N, C-alpha and C positions, 0 to 999 in steps of 0.2 A: 820828123818833127809834127808834134801835135798841133792841130788846130780845133780851137772851142769854138763853137757858133751858137750863141744864145739867141733865141727869139720868143715871141708870143706876147711881150710887152705891151702897154698902151695906156690910154686915158680911161678910168674907170671911176664910177661914182663910189662914196662909201659904202660899204655892204654887197658889193660887187664881188665877181669872181675872174680870175686869169688863170690860165695854164701856161707856164713857161715850159721851153724845150732846150735841151742841150745836145748838141749833135757834135761828134768827135771825129776827125780824120786822122789816120796816123796811129791810132790805137785800138785795142778792143776795151771798152770800158768796162764790160763785165768783170774784168781781173781786178779792177780798182775800186776802192771806196771813193765815193764822189760826194761832193758837197756843192749847196748852194750859197753864195755870198751875196751880201748886197751893201750898197755904198750911197749914203744919203748926202745931200749937199752939205760940205762942211764937216762931215764926220768920216771917221776912218772906216774901212771896209771891216764888216764883221760876217762871221760864219752863222748861218740861219738854219740849215738842215743839213743832215748828212744820211748816205746809205752806205752800207757795207757792200762787198762784193756777194755776200750771202742775203742782203736784203734787208739787215736790221736797220731802223731807221731811228734816228734821232732829230729833235727840232728845239730851238732855244724857247724858253718860256714864252718871251714875247709874242710867239707865233702859235704856240700849242694850241691844239684843238681847232685851228684855222689853216694852217700849212700841211701838205703832205708831199712827201719826198717820194718818188717811184723811179723804177728803171724798166725800160724794155731791152732787154739785151739782144734779141733778133734785129731790133732797128738801132743799136748802139747808141740810145739815147736815154737822157736822164731827165725826169720832169718834175717840176714844181707847182702842185694844184694849191692856188690860193684863193681861199673864200672869205667872207666876211671882211673885206680888205679896210682898211682904216686909213686917214691921211698921214698916219706916221710910217706907214709902209712904203711911203714914196721914195724911190732909190732907183739906183741902176744895179741891176740884178746879173750875177756872174756865176759861173760854174767852174769847178777845177775839183782836183783830187789832191784832198788834204795831205799833208806830211808832216806829222808831228802836231803840236798845239796850234803853232804859228805860221807854218810855211805850207806851200803847195807845190805840186811837182812840175806844172807846166806855165808857159807864159798864158797870162790872161788875155781872155777875148775880148770882144769890143762891148759886150754885155747888151743887157736890154733895157730900155727904161720902162719903169711903171711908176705911174701917177694916179694917185688917189684923190680925186677933189670933186666937189660939187658944181 
């Protein structure tokens, strides 16, 4: 059974930075494409960034130029570097392995709260 643990969130002022981490037990993440998702209050969860097993990355337009997804296969960890944070980035952030356009492979973890506020 895969257990996903997200960490690194917190309260940050607009323009600040955070780095989120996603660790997994029960699977070797390097063999999977991975994604970071977020869910803002009252909104549906949305995919923010993905990274393939080969290291090819994509991000949605809303975070392009500000967020970077990466992975450290030796640590079985996926990261999301978030710079120039905006209040609109406030959400709970989750990681998972995308399966098609709408689904994920594993049970969601608890996520990590990111709050951008002055």
